[in-house]
N, C-alpha and C positions, 0 to 999 in steps of 0.2 A: 515407341520409337517413331512410328508413322506420325503421331501427333506432333512430336518435336520437329520432325522433318518438314511437315506442312507449315508449322509456325515459322521455321527458319526461312523457307522459301517465300512466305508472305512478307516477311521482314525485308528480304532482299529486293522484292519488286515494288516496294513503296518508295518512290523517288524522294518524297519530301522528308523522309526520315533517314535515308542512307545516301543522299546525293554526294556529300563531301567524301564519305568513305568509298563510294563507288568510283569517284574520280581518281583517287589514289590507287585503288586496286586496278583500275583499267590501265593506268599508265605503267604500272608494274608488269601487267600481263602483256602489254604492247612491247615493252623492252624484252621480255622473255621470249615472245614469239619471234621477234626480229632476230634475236640471238640464235634460236633454233634454226631459222631459215638460213642464216649466214653459215652456221656450222654444217648444215646439210649440203649447201653449195660447195663449201670447202672440202667436204668429204668426197664429193664426186671429182673435184679437180685433183685431189691427192691420189685417188684411186686410178685416175687416168695417168697420172705421173708414174705410178707403179705398174702400169700396163693392164689394169683391170677396170671392168665397167659393170655398174650396177644400176638397177632401176631407180626412178626418182623417189619412190616410196621407201626403198631400202635406206636411202640417205637419212630420212626422218627416223626410221626404225633404229639405225645405228646411233644417231644422236640421242634419242630418248634412253636407250639402254646404257649408254655411257654416262649421261648426265644424272640419271637416276641411281647410278652406282650398281646396277644389276650386273652388267658386264657379262653377257652370255658367252662371249669368246668365239662365236661362230664367224664373225667378220673382224679381222684385225689387220693392222698395217705391218709391213715388213721393213720399211725404211725408217731411218732415224727421224726424218721430218714428219712422217706419219705418226710415229710414236710420240713425238713432242706435241703434235696437234691433239692426239688422244688425251695426253696429260692435261692440256689446257681445257679441253671440253670437260674432262672429269672434275677438275677444280671448279670450273664454272657451275657445273651441276651441283656440287656440294654447297656452293655459296647460294645459288638461286633456289634449288629444289629443297635442300635440307635445312637452310637457315632463313633466307629471305621470304620464300613462299609461305611457310607455316607462320612466321611472325606477321607477315602482311595479312594473311587470312584471319589470324586471331585478333589482331589489332583493329582491323577495319570491318570485320564481319561478325566473328563469333562473339567477341567481348561486347560490342554494341547490342547484339541480339540478347545476350545474357542480361545485360543491364536493363534492356527493355522488358524482359520477362520479370525481373525483380520489381521494376516500377509498376507493372501491372498487378503485382501482388498487393500493393498498398493502395487502398481505395482513396479517392479524392472527394468522394461524395457518398451519401447514404441513400438507400431506396426511400421513395416517398412514403412508403408504408411504415417506416421507422417512427416510433413515438415513445414517449415516456423514457427516453434514454438519457444518460448523463454524459455531458462533454467535459473533459478534464484538460485544461490548458496548462501543461507542465509535464515534464518527464523526469523529475528528480525522484529519488527513492521513496519519498513520502507520497508523491502522486501515484506511483506504481502500487504502493501499499493500499491506497484508497481505492484504486481500480479493482484490486483483488478482493477487498472487503465488500465492495458493492456487488461483485459477482457472487459472493457467498450468500447475499440476501436477495438474489434473483433480480438485481438491477443491472441492466445492460449499460456498460460504460465504454466510452471511446476516448483514447488518449490522442490529443491533437498535437502533431509533430510538425516542426518546421523544416526538417531535412529528411531525406530519403533513408540515409543509413540508420538513423535512430529508429525510424519507423520499422525498418526491416528487422532490427534487433528485437524490438518489442513484440513483433509478430512471431519471431522465432521463439520467444518465451511464452507464447500462448495468450498474449494480450491483444485486445482490439486496438489498432492504431489507424489513424487517418492522417493524410498529408494535407497541409494547408498553411497559409500564412495567418499568423495570429491577428494581424491588424488589417486584414482584408475582409470587408463586409460580405463579399460574395462567398467566402469560405463558410460562414455561418449559415448562409442560405442553402448552400449545397449539403450541409450537414443536418438539415431539417431542424434548425435551432428553434423554429416557431412551434415545433411539436415536442421539444425536449423537456424533460423534467427540470433540468438545471444545467448551468454552466459553472463548473468549479475552477477557479483561477488560483494556481499555486506557482507564483513567480515573484520576482522582485517587485517592489512597490511601484517603481516608475514604469516597468513593462506591464504590470498588472493594470495600471490606469489606462494604458493604450488598448489593452485587450478588452477591458470592460467597456470602454467608450465605443470601440468598433462593434462589439457584439450587441450592445444596447441600441446603437444606431441602426443595425441591421434588423434586430428583433426587439422592439421596445418592451414587449410583454415577457421576455425571457427572464426566468428566475436565476440571478447571478449570485454565486457565493464566492467570497474571496478571503484569503488569509493575508494579513498585512504584517510587515516586519516591524513597523513603528506605529505607535498609537496615533500619531498625527496623520498618518496616511488614510485612516478610516473615513474622515470627512471628505477627503479628495475622491476616494473611490465611490463614495455614496453620491457625490455630485456627478461623477462620470456615469452613473447608472447602476451601481451595485446594489443588490437587494439586501444582502447580509454580509457584513464585514466582521471578521473575527481576528483578534490579536491572540493567536493560539499560545504564544509564549506566556502571556499573562494568565490565560486559562489553565495552562499546565502548572504555573507557579501556584495559583490558588488551589488547584487540586492536590498538589504536593503538600501545601500548608495545612489543608484540611486533615491530612493523615497524621500530622504531628500530634503526639499524645498530649491532650489537655486534661488535667485532673478533673475539671468540672464539666467538660464537654467531650465525651469519649466517642460519640456516634457521629459518623459523617454521612450526610444524605447523598445518595448517588443519583436519584431521579424519582420522578412521579409518573405513575401510569394511571390516570384517573385518581381515585381515592387511595390507591395502593402506593405506599411509600417504600422505596428500597434504600437500605442503608448498610454500612459496614462499620465494624468496630474491632480494633486490635485487642487481643486478649492480654497482651503484655501489661503487667502491673495492675491487674484487676483480680477480684476474687475468683474469677472463672478459670484462671490458669491452673492446670493440673486436674481439672474436673472433667467428667464425661458429660455429654449432652443430657443424659438422663439425670445426673446428679445436679446439674446447674439449675434445673427447673425454670428455664428462661420463659417458656410459654405460659407456665402457670403463674409466674410472678409479674411478667410484663405484658404478655399477650402476643408478642411477636413470634414468628416462626423462623428458625434458623434454616434457611433454604440452601445454604452452601458454605463451604469451608475452604479458605485459601491457606495453603501451607507452602511458603517459599515459591509462590507462583503456580502451584498445582491446585486445581479446583476439583473438589469432590463433593458428593452429596453426603450429608451427615447421617450417621446411624446413632441409635441410642447409646452405644458403647464408644462412640468417637470421643477421644480424649483431646482436650484443647491444650496445645503446647504453647510455649513462649512466643513463637513466631506465627501462631494461628491468627487469621483474620476472619471474623464471622460476617457472613452476609445474611441480613435479616429482612423480613418483609412484614408489613402491617399497616395499620392506619397511623396518621400523624400522632395521635394520642398514645398509641402503643409504643411507637418509636421513642417518644419523649419519656415514657415510663422506663423503657430499656436503658435510656441514657442516664436517668436518675439511679437506676440499679447499679450501673457501673461507675458512676462518678463519685468523687469524694466530696462530702458536704462541707469540707473545711474552707473557710473564706480566705482569700488572699494567698492561696496555695501557689499560684503561678508566680506571684511577685517574689516569693522566696526561692524559686527555682533558678539554677544557673541558666544562662541563655542557651538556646538552641544554636548550633553552629551550622552555618550555610557555606558550603564549599562552592565558590564560583559567584562572581558578582555581575554576571551577564543579565540578559533580559529575564530569564527564568528565575535566577537567584534573587534579583531585586523584587520581582513579583512575589516570591515566597516570603521575603522579609516584610514587605508591606502587608501581606495578608496575615502573617503572624502578629504583626503589630495591631491590626484591627481586632484580632482575637484576644489580645492582651498577653501574648507570649513574648518574652524577651528573646531577641535574636542578635547574632553577630555574624557578619559576612567576612569570609576569608577569600582573598584573591591575590594573585601575583601582580596585578596591574594597580597602578596608583590613580587617584582622581575619580574613583567611583562615588557618585552622589546618591544617597538613599535617605535623605531627610535626617531624622534624629537617630536612625539606626546606625550603630557603630560599624566601621569598616576597617579591617587591619590588612596590611599588605605583607605577603610572604608566601613561601612555598608550603603547600599543604602536606608534602611528604617530609618536611623537616620536623623531626620529633621534638626538639627543644622549642621550636617556634610554636608548634601546636600545643605543647604542654602549657606554654604561657597564655595561650588563648582559652584554655580550660577544657581541653579534650578529655581529660581524666574525670571530669565531673559533669559534663553536659549530659542531659537526658536524651537528646535527639541530635543526630547528624544528618543533614540533607545535602546530598551530592548533586549538583546541578550543572556541571560543565556540559558543553555541547559535544564533547568527544566521548563516545561510548567506551573506547579503549581506556581512556584516562579514568572514567568512572569505575570501570571494573578494577583497575589497579588501586584506586583510592579506597574502594569498598573493601577489598581484601586487607588493605593496610589498616583501616579504621576498625574492622572487625577483630583483627588481632590485638589492637590496642584496647578496645572496649567491647568485650563479649556481651556485656549487659546493656549496652545502649541501643536505642532504636535508630536504625539506619535506613533512611529512605533515599532512593536513587532515581535519577531521571535517565531514561533511555531515549535516544533519538529514533531508533528503528526497533521494530518488534522482534527481530531476530536476536537481539542482544538482551532481551528481558530475562530469559532463562539463565544466561551467563551471569547476570548481575545477582540473581537470586542465589546461584551456586557460590558466588563470591562472598555472600554473607548478608545481602540486603534483606531487610524484613519486608519492605514494600518497594515495588518498582512501577513507575508510570511511564508509558511510552508516548512521545509526542505524536508519532505516526498513528497510534491507536486512538489518541484523543481527537485528532483531526478526523479520522474515519468515523468515530462514534458521533461526533458533532454533525457531520454531513449526513450520515445514514439516518439519524434521528430527525434531522430537519426535513429530509425528503420522504420520510415514512411516518408521519404523525399518526399515533394511535394504531400503528401496524406492528412496529417492532421498536423496542428501546434497547439500543446497543450500549452495554455498560463498559466493555473494553474489547480488546482484540479477539477475545474468545467467548465472551459471555453476553447473552442478550435475553430480553423478555419479549415473548411473542404471544399471540392469541389465535384461537381457532374456534369455530362453531362445532358444537357436539353433533355428531351424525349417528346413524343407526348402529355403527359398530361399538359405540361407547354408551349410547342411551340406555338407561335402566341399570347401569352398573354403579357400584360405589368406587370411591378412589382406591380403596384397598383391593377390590376385586378386579379393577380395570387393568392392572398390570402396567400402568403408564410409567411408573418409576423404574420398575425392573426392566422393562423392554426398551425404554428410550433414554433413561438416565436424566429425565427432566423432573423438576419439582413443580407442583401445582401451587401457584400463589393465591389465586382467587377464582371465583366463578361468578359471572354476572348472569342471573337468571332471566328468562324471557318475560317474567312478570314485573321486571324492573328492580327487583331486590338484588343485593350484592352480598356475597359471602367471602370475606377475606380470611386467608389461612383456614380453609375448610378442614374439618376433621376427616379421619380415614373412612368413617361410615357415611360421609356425605354422598348422596345419590345424584348422579348426573342425569339430566333430562335433555331430550332432543331440542336443538336450537339454543341451548344455553351457550354462553361464551366462556371458554376456559382460558386462563392466563397462566403461562408456564415460563420457567427460566431454565436455560441450558446453553451449552456451547453449540457451535455449528454442527458438530457431529450428532449431538442429541436432537437438534431440530430435524436433521435429515432422517434420523431413526423414527421420530414421531410422524413425520410426513409419510414414511414408508409403511408404518403400521396402521395409522389412523387417517392420514390425509389432513392437510391444512386447508380448511375452508374459511376464507375471510368473511366475517360478518358484515352486514350492511351498517353504514354509519348510524342510522337512526336507532339500531338495536342497542347502541352504547350511549344513548342520549342522557340517561340518568347519570352515568359516570362523568360525562362531559359537564353536566350542570354542577355536579359535586366538585369537579376540578376547578371550575370557575369560582365557585363559592370559596374553596380552599385558598385560591390565589388571592381573592379579596381579603380573606382573614389574615393571610400572611402580610399583605400590603398594609 
């Protein structure tokens, strides 16, 4: 209470901040004092009229008691004129003391003080000791999701807001928000942009160009990452000073297309971590459907290890008795050769199988839908776009106009025979609605859906989607992987690959006796030994040695458990030199 009282008094005595409010309040108080003096003089005159006399102070006492409506009743008038005067004083007191005075006080003192307190909650600059932080220009839901994802990976992120109210709302949600103008060079200097890891711009193309240009002019060496709405904007933002430009809608479309079942290419590569290759493959329409991990003999026949199992959006570590269902998606790890062998194990050797298949149906002809269609065409998969709008241009890929919820129309497009349905509209509610509808029509089809926000991923899985990819998760994964090379590989909104150096608490134990899997729910993907050798998919009897680098996969909770039990010690970059060389060699071979 004392703290707030002192703050309020300091606010009142600062003339440069309260001058206009003090003038209004002073005028009001002057009128009120004048009224009290007049009423006190009239009180004495009317008391003399009634034949009574009181002291000068009594006049003020009577005026205050009547105007404040206390009305002790110890001094009263007996004449009608005196009672009329008392009534006038009482009404004046109600108006001035009970209405005007509180309103004036709140309007010109309390509310400005509260607003100032709120403004002081939002920083306009960062301490000079702040470094390796990430500035995010944008406050849309995807930008907020990115800030939360960065926080999960121990990266300090600050959302740059242009207005006070938005900044206060973000702070109330537990996010770091700073106030500043996007196009003001001084803003980036106050936010220590020269020490920042990156500036991520998530806004419209025109506004992003202004933001990038201002930030680059203020800090030429700043790493600037931007997402663009159109492909043409990439060149403009690069000329403005952007370091990395991504058309995330195209990336999402390509990612969705890679998940479409291809009879000859079943495995989809998720990422590389040195020589380690991470991939996923749907079990649908493969010999693995209905088998357990032990019965599938995947490791014996292909060499890859099944490090995770996705079932309708739920990730779990596989056990020998884990049965692969129709909607199961396997996540495997191994070398490039082993992943290729696993693809041959699942794929059909029949030539021209794809050409005989009915086309995959893409619901939505927007940026993501067109990107899916073009990516499928490059893979040799026939596709058909369905959209309610006319005039969509997608090269040689056919486009039909109509309502996706019209059964007769969809039957004419081939909904009864298509092997895959990809729902790509930008409205998550519409995607859930259509997913439920298509699942009821085609229980046997592969349904892949796009989600704009991570919070709707589970809802789409429950609606019947076999695979769901989130735009927000894709953006977060791209930025996290860009900012943390060789530190963490974020695969989606829940799953990531990370590494740590072996310390005394694990040195000398085998993978089986270490308890890593039981205690942390992480899977060990590989071990890079201190002598330069690497062991991908180590067996249970592999013995860990001090200063070896272990590579693991798990969700955010699993990483926190590993950190709590064993601690995450980041190895020095030279300790991973061999894997870096292998990665460069692998890239050259791929090129």
